[in-house]
N, C-alpha and C positions, 0 to 999 in steps of 0.2 A: 504494500500500500504506500502511496506517495506521502511524503511528509508535508506538514502544513506549510512550511516556507516554500516548498517546491510548487505547491498548488497556487499560493498567492503570487509567486513570481510569474507563473503562466497567465494568471488573470490580469496582472498589472501590465504585462507586456502586450496584451491585446488591446489596441487603441480603439477598437470598435465597441468595446464594452464600456458603457457609461458607469455602471455600478454593479456590485455583486454582493451576494450573501452566501456564506458557507456554513453548513451545519455538519458537525462531526460528532457522531454518537458511537461510543465504545461500550458494548454490552457484554456482561459476563453472566451466564445463566446456568442454573442446574434444573434439569427436567426429569421428573420421575413419572413413569407410566405403570399403573397397576391394573390387573384384572382380579376382581375381588380384593383380597389383601396380599396378593402375590405380585411382587415387583417383576415387571417384564423388561423395562428399559431404564437405565440410569445414564443420563447423558449430560455432559458438560459442553456448553456452547459459548464460544467467544466470537463476537461479530463486530466488525467495524462498518458503519454506514456513513458515507460521506456524500452529501448532495450539495450542488452548487446552483444557485439561481442567478442567472446573468440578466442584466437590464440594458436596454438600448433606449435612451431618452433624448428628446430634443426640446424640452421645456413646454412642449405642447402635447406630446404623446409619450407614452411609456409602453414598451413591449418587454416581455420576459419569457424565459425558457429555462427549464431545469435539466441539469446534467447529473447523472449518478456515476460515481467512480467505482471501479472494481479493483480487486487485488492485482489484476494484470496490467492496470494502466500505468503509463509513465508519461513524461512530459510530451512526447510525440503524440501519443493517442489522446491525451487530454486536450492538446491544442486542436486536434482534429474535431473532437467533440465540441469544443468551445466555438469553433468556426461554424459548425452546423447549428449550434444553439443560437448564435447571433442571427443567422438567417431566419430561424424560426421566430425569434423575438421581433424581428422587423416586420414579420407578417402577422403578429398577434398584438395589435396596438390597442391601448386603452387611453383614456384621457390621462394626462400627466399626473403623477403623484410622486412625492419624495420618499426616500427611505428614512428610517428612524434616525434621529440625531444621536450622537455618541452619548451625551449625558454622562452618567457615572457607570462604569462597567461593573457588572455583578460578578464577583469572584467568591464562590462558595468554598468554605474550608473542606478539604478532602476528609471524608468521614473515616473513622476507624475501620480497619479491615473486618469484614464479616466472614464467618465460615458458612458459605452458601450450602455446602453439603449437609452440615449439621442442621441448618434452618429448614432445608427441604425435608430431611428425615424427620425432624420434630413436627413439621406441618403434617406429614403423613400420619404420624402417631396421633396427632390431634384429631385428624379425620376419623381414624379407625377406633378411637376412644368412644366415639358415638355409635359405632357399628356393632351393636350388642343385642339386636333383636332377633328372635328365632324366625319370624316370618318376613323380616325385612333385612336388606343388606345393601351395601354399596357395590354395584355391579362393576363399575370401572371408575378410576380416579386418575386425573392428570394434574401434576403439581409443577408450577413454574416459579422459580425464585430468581429475580434478576436485579443486578446492580448495573447502573449506567452512568457514564460520564458524558455530559452534553456540553459541547462548545459551539458558540455562535460567533462568527466573525463577519463584519461587513466592511465595505469600502469607505464607510463614514467613520471608521475608527472604533466601532464596537467590537469588544472581545469579551463575551460572557462565558463563564464556566459554572456549571451546576452539576450536582450528583443526585440521582434518585434511586429508589429501592421499591420493588413491588413483589408481593406474593399473589399468585393467581392459582386458583383451584377450580377444576372442572370435574364434576362427578355426576353419575347416573344412579340415583337411589331407586330401589326396586322393592315392591311389596307383593307378597303372594297371599291370596285368600283361598288357596287350595284349588280353585277352579281356573284361575288365570293370574298372570303377573301384570303389575301396573308400574310404569316407570314415570319419573319426573326428571327434571334437569336442574342442576345448580351450578351457577358460576359465581365464585367468590373472588374479589380482588381488593387488595388494600395496600397502602404504602407504609404500614407499620406491622410489627410482629405482635400478634395477639392469639396465642394458641387456644386459650379458653374461649375466645370469640369464635374461632374456627369450629371447635367442638360443638358449641351452642348452635351455630348455623347448620351444621350437618345433622345434628339431632333433630332440629326443627324440620328440615326437609325430609328426613326419614319418616317422621310422624305425619307429615303431609302426604307422603306416599301411602301410608297406612289409611288415612282418611280417604284418599283417592280410591283405594281398593273397595271401600264400602259405601261409596257415594251414591246418592239417589238422583233421580231426574225430576224435572218440573212436573212430569205426569204423576209422580208419586207424592209430591209436596206442593201444597198451594201456598203461594207467597202473597202477603198483603200488598195493597197498592201503595205507591209512594214510599217504598222501602229504602232507607238510607243505604248507599253502596259505598264501601270502603275500598280504595285501591292502594297499592303499595309497590315497592321495588321497581320493576321495569317501567310500569306505567308512570310512576312519579318522575323517573328520569326522562321519559318522553315529554312530559308536561314541562319540566325544567328546560329542556332543549327548545321547545316551541316558544316559551315566554322569553328566553334569552335571545332567540333568533328574531322574534318579532320586534324587539327593542334594539336590534343591532343597526349599526350605520348602514350596512348593506341593504337591509329590508326597507329602511327609511328612504335611502337614495333611489332604490328601484320601485318605490311606492307600493310595496307589498306588505306594509305594516298594518296591523289591525288597531293598535293603540297609539294615539298621539300623546305627547307629554301632557300630563294632568288629566288624562282620561282615567275613569274609575275601572280598575280591573276586577276588584272584589269589594262588595259591601261589608264583608267580614275582614277587617284590616289585617294585613300581614306585610312584613318587610322581606324583600328578596335581595340579597347581597351577593354579587358575583365576585369571586376571588381567584387569586392565582393558586393558592395552596390551602388545603384543609387537612388536618391530621386524620388519617384513615381513608381519604379520597385518593384513589390510585391515579386519577387523571390530573392531579396537581402538577404545576410547573411554575418556575420563577420568571420566565420570559417567553414571549410568543415567537411565532415563526418569522417575524420581522425584527426580532431583537428588542421589542418594547418590554421593559421591566414592568411586571404586573402589580397593580395596586387595587385594593378593594373599591368596588363601585356599587352603590345601592341604586338599583334600577326601578324598584317598586318600594314605595314607603307608605305605610298605612293603607295599603290596597290601591294606591294611585301611582300610575306610571310617572317616574320622575327623572329618568336619565337614559341616554343611549350609550352604547359601548361597541367596541369592535376593532378591526384591524386598521392600520394606518391608511390604506388605500381609500376606503370609503369614508373614513373619518376626515381625510383631507378634502374629499369632494364636498362634504357637508360643512367644511370650514370650522371644524371642532378645534378649540384651543388646546384642550388636554385630551389627547388620544389615550383611551384606556388600554388598548391592546386586546387581543382575543383571550378572554377570561374563561378558564376551563371548568371551574367548579362553582357551586352555588350553595349558599346557606339561607334557609327560610326560617324566619322567626315569627311566631304567632301564638296567640293564647290558645291553650288546649281546650277541647270540647269533650263533654261527657257523652258517651254513646252506649256504654256497656249494658245499661239496664233496659234499653229500648230494643225492639227487634231491629236487626240490621244484617247486612250481607257483606262478608269480607271476601274479596277476590284474591285468592292465594296464588293462583297460577293461570295465565293465559296460554293458549296454544301459540299465539303470536299477537302481542298487544299492538294496536294500530292507532295512530294519531296523524290526521291529515292537516297540515298547517293551513292550507288555503281554505278549506271548507269548515275546519274545526271539528270534523267527525273524530270521535275517539271511542274505543271499546274493543270488541273482538270476541272470539269464541273462548269460553271459559273451560279450562281443564279441571280446576278445582276451586270451589268456593265453600265458605262456612256460613251457614244461615243460623242466626240466633233467633229463636222464636219467642224469647222472653223467659225461657226456662233452661234451655239447653242448646248446644250447637249441633247442627245437622249438616254433614258434608253433601255437597251437590256437584253435579257435572253435566256436561252436554247441553249447554244453553249459551246465549250471547247477551252481552250488554252493549248499549250504545248511548251516545249523547253528543252534545256540542260543547267543546271545551270552553269556548268563549262565553257561552251562556252559563254553563255549570260553575265556572269560577266565580260568578257574581255572588253565589250563595254558599260557596265552599266553606266547610269547617275542617278543623285539623285535630288530630289526636294529641293527647298529652304524651304518649310514648314517642320516643325519639329514635332515629336510625342514622347510620352513615353508609352511603352507597359509594360507588366509584366516582361519581361526580356531584354528590348531593349530601348535605347534612340538614336534618330538620325533622319535622313530625313524621312518624312512621306511616301514618295513614292520612290520605285526603278523603274527606267524607262528602259525598255528593247526594243531593236529595231529589234529583230530577232525571236520573238515568232510566232508560227503557230496558226492561228485562224480557227476553223473548226466547 
């Protein structure tokens, strides 16, 4: 792999390149693959990924193209790739926008060395600590433990360095009711080590598989009208993405936004703060793809849209004075609502949650839900829920319980009162 100074020398020697951004990521991973509790593959992976974005600008237009380096590249092959990228950039023109200014370079302190083998092994033990049921088991497990060094360099003098760490666990819990087997899917990801948390997550999904094995259908259970519906996990992440995207510079510039500033998003007030990093959120990062160092921005305050955010290109088009950068994680703060004593329906698992940004449709086919009839929980399956997110958010309530997902921290459940169950 070419050294950094060799790459920069090639870039600076090409006079057709107006600006450039270089991202260098060095990853060190341990990957474990299990069938049942039997280790099948134990793999160590070290990967360098170097991408270069070249710009051709004339103060009226900006074109860009991306080059990916391989281990086989040298100065000769890189120069050939850069020549081709310049031609592509000239043909892909947008209205002019600048790159991020240097400001203060972010230099993270190199963390203490971690024993990735031990962490991966302990994560597997944490998974199998929950795998204790006679009729239920973890069919397959994949564990990924990764450390990465991220460097960003630009022609404007930026040279950021950060380090990140992630644990990812993918597993298939299975439960047998003697007649057939029922599977669910679990994907866990975090940027911190929490073995007890892993065991708790796996235990919960195994118990969910048990409920799935004895779930009833709507033909067997009559639900009351206007039943509160609680969504969690993947659907909350979809909602966070839509809210964040709707209030982005890009959507405003392209006139695809639903909310103007000072519009009421919800009559039940909540704050939505976009951030660069949150403990436990695996999507966290210190700077974005243009090298903008990320700072918190509250885009919704007390249920009212209050700010836009996004990358430097569309922020420049909107003449924003303080570009936020592309903020990857969100924290929602709201007063918790009581729901446990009233009948309600918790959607535990969708076959594939859907949320269409343009129309606002959200919902999907339900793989497992838990219906509380006022006395007990009854597992249900084989039906769908649907609604309009922009309408449903107006009356949304939130649970007192909290959760941390890969890109979200906040109430574990969003409680909607107007969803259609069919």
